[in-house]
C-alpha positions in Angstrom: 0.0 0.0 0.0 1.0 3.6 -0.6 0.2 6.2 2.0 -0.3 9.8 0.8 -0.8 12.8 3.0 -1.5 16.2 1.5 -1.0 19.6 3.0 -0.8 23.3 2.0 -4.4 24.0 1.1 -6.2 27.1 2.4 -8.1 30.2 1.6 -6.6 32.6 -0.9 -7.8 35.6 -2.9 -8.1 35.3 -6.7 -4.7 36.0 -8.3 -2.9 34.5 -5.3 -0.7 31.4 -5.0 -0.6 28.3 -3.0 1.9 25.3 -2.9 0.4 21.9 -2.2 2.6 19.2 -0.8 2.1 15.4 -0.7 4.2 13.2 1.6 4.3 9.7 0.2 5.4 6.4 1.8 7.4 5.5 -1.4 9.6 7.5 -3.7 8.3 8.6 -7.1 11.0 6.6 -8.8 9.6 3.4 -7.2 6.1 4.1 -8.6 4.7 4.3 -12.1 3.2 7.8 -11.9 2.1 10.4 -9.4 -0.4 13.1 -9.9 -2.8 15.7 -8.5 -6.6 15.4 -8.9 -9.3 17.8 -7.7 -13.0 17.4 -7.0 -15.8 19.8 -6.3 -19.3 18.8 -5.0 -21.4 17.2 -7.7 -18.5 16.9 -10.2 -16.3 14.1 -11.2 -12.7 13.7 -10.0 -10.6 15.8 -12.4 -6.9 15.0 -13.3 -5.0 18.3 -12.8 -1.4 17.2 -13.5 0.7 14.0 -13.7 4.4 13.2 -13.5 6.1 10.0 -14.5 8.6 8.1 -12.4 11.5 9.6 -14.3 10.4 13.1 -13.5 8.8 13.7 -16.9 5.6 15.8 -16.7 3.2 14.2 -19.1 -0.1 16.0 -18.4 -1.7 19.3 -17.4 -5.4 20.0 -17.6 -6.0 22.8 -20.1 -7.6 24.9 -17.4 -4.3 25.0 -15.4 -1.7 25.2 -18.1 0.7 28.0 -17.6 -0.5 28.5 -14.0 0.2 25.3 -12.2 3.5 23.3 -11.9 3.9 19.8 -10.7 7.2 18.6 -9.3 8.7 15.8 -7.2 11.4 15.4 -4.7 12.5 11.8 -5.0 14.9 11.9 -2.1 12.2 13.0 0.4 9.3 11.1 -1.2 7.4 14.4 -1.8 5.2 15.6 -4.6 4.3 19.3 -5.0 1.8 21.4 -6.9 2.7 25.1 -7.3 -0.5 27.0 -8.1 -0.2 30.6 -9.3 -2.8 33.1 -10.6 -5.5 31.2 -8.8 -9.1 31.6 -9.9 -12.4 31.0 -8.0 -13.0 28.0 -10.3 -9.9 26.4 -8.9 -11.8 25.9 -5.6 -11.8 22.2 -4.9 -10.5 19.4 -2.7 -7.1 18.5 -4.1 -6.0 14.9 -3.9 -2.5 13.4 -4.3 -2.5 10.2 -6.4 0.0 7.4 -6.9 0.0 4.5 -9.3 2.2 1.4 -8.5 4.0 -0.6 -11.2 3.0 -4.2 -10.4 0.3 -4.9 -9.6 -1.1 -1.8 -11.1 -3.0 -0.1 -8.3 -4.1 3.5 -7.7 -4.0 5.2 -4.3 -5.4 8.6 -3.3 -4.7 10.8 -0.3 -7.6 12.2 1.8 -7.2 15.6 0.2 -6.6 19.2 1.1 -9.2 22.0 0.6 -8.3 24.9 -1.7 -10.7 27.9 -1.6 -10.2 30.9 -3.9 -12.3 33.9 -3.2 -13.2 36.5 -5.8 
């Protein structure tokens, strides 16, 4: 099993920045992928950004391109999401996600709330 614990959420004004952190029980290089998802009430879970185990970033949602940056610290088993120029529509619970290599399994953290006021 992979344990994931997110932190760094909060309330911020539109145009502001937040940095989310995810502490993982395994390193990125030992996994297949890691990513950040977000969910708002009544909506499906949305993939925000994803990084491969070699550090290659292979996905950003169109709605966050140019504003959000995903990164990993393999030595400390950490995943980050730098969020700049935040908009009210970015308000959501943000979940860290990890995918193992074999067997292929998906794990999610409990999430951290991000609220952007207009």
